N, C-alpha and C positions, 0 to 999 in steps of 0.2 A: 503493498501499502503504500502510496508517495504520500509525504507530508507536505501540509498544506505551508504556504509561506508566511503564515503568522504563529510558526513555530521552529523553534532553535535548529539553526539548518547546521550542518557541517560541509565542507565543503574540502575535500581531502582533512586538513588538519588547521582547519582556517574556521572561526566563527562567526556568527554573523549578531553585528550589535546595531539600535536605531540610536543618534544624537538626534538634540536638537541644539539651533544655534540660536541663542536669543538675542533678537536685535530691540532698539531703541533710539529715538530720535530724541536729541536735548532740544534745550527751547533757541538754538542758533539753526536747529536743523542738522547737527551731525552726529552722526551714526555713533551708536554705542554697541557694545556685544558684553555680555554677561560670562562671565568664568565664577568656578566654582570649585571649593579644593573636594580633593580624593578623599574617602574617609581613610585609606589606608597608609598614604605617601605623604598626603596632604599637598599634593601636586596641583597648578593649576589646570584643570579641564573643563570639557560641555558637560551639558546633564547627558546621559546615554545609559541603556540596558538592553537589554534580552528581546528577542522578539514573546507577544504574548497571544496566547488561541484567543481568536474570534476578534482580533484588533491589528488596522491596518500599521505599516511600518511610520506611517507618519503621525497614527494616533497616538501610540507607543513610544515614540518621540516626544509629544506633547505632556504625553503622563508622566512623563520621566522630569520633565521639566517643572513639571508641580509640583513630583515627590520630594525632589531634591532641591530645588531652590524658591517654591511657593510661586511660580510665575503663571500666569493664565496669558493666552493670545491664539495668533490663529497661525498654521502651518500654514504658508505661502512661499513656494510656489508648492506643489503638494509631493513636487518628485524631491529627490535629494538634490543637493547642488555639488555634492561629491563626496568621495569615498576618503579616509585614512587609516593607518593599519597600525596597529600595536599590540606588545605582547603581554598578557595579563600575569601574572606571579602569583599561582596557587602552591599551597605548601609541598606539594610532593611535583610538579611539572606547573612549565607555563603555554598557558596557552596563544594561538596566533587568533588575534580578532581583527574582521574588515567593519567597520564602522561606516555606514549612509550617515550622511548630514543633510537635515533638514532646517530651511531658516525658520526661525520664530517670535511673530513679530507680536513683539510682549505688550499687553492693555495695561497689566497691572504686576506690582509683586505685590501677596497677602504678606499680613502680619505674623500668620502662624503659618508652617507646612511640619509637613510628616520625618522629613530628616534635616530640620533646622538646627539640633543643637549636636548633628552631627556634621555641619561645613560650614564653610564661613563662603557666601557670595561677595561679587563688587565687580563695577560698571568699569570698560576700559576704552581706550577708541582699538578699533581693528586692528591698526599696525603695536599698538605698547602689548594687545592680548598674545599675538602671534608671536612677540619676543617673550612671553612667559609660559606656554606649553612646550613638551616636551617633544612632540610628537611633529616634525620635520610637515608630514603631509598637512595636517591639522590645519600649523601656521601659514601654510599656502592659503589655505581654502581660508583661514581670517584675514591673510591680505588682500584678496579679492571679494572679499564679501560685500563690497560699494556696490561693484560692476556688476556682483549676482543681481542682487538685491534692487538695482534700479534696471535691471532687465525684465525682472519678475512683474516689478509695478505695471 
């Protein structure tokens, strides 16, 4: 039986995750992106997680943004703007992860959310955010997000 696209997939030894790249515009119309710290290593990352049954990849990305950073908004466009890869360290091995990234146009950040006590969040310019993340492919996505968001508008 074939697995649906909303369950965790393996392609060889690579597993799939979905991420939200939260964006907003300040009073001057300049784009900002939200980064948050990971629970284990406290590195700057974007909200991401595993596929969920009966939930589209875009909706899974939006749910992770809510759970990890208290964000509400609209995924736009509904297709990923890019991919990046990283190795997730587990107790006895590392998993190779491919992350599909969706733009989340943030309407608000809640005062309270499920993982608030476990993470820090901060808004940055896309270029500054690119300097803070460890994954080169994610940094490239952050540097290009202004152009991608303008094309999708």
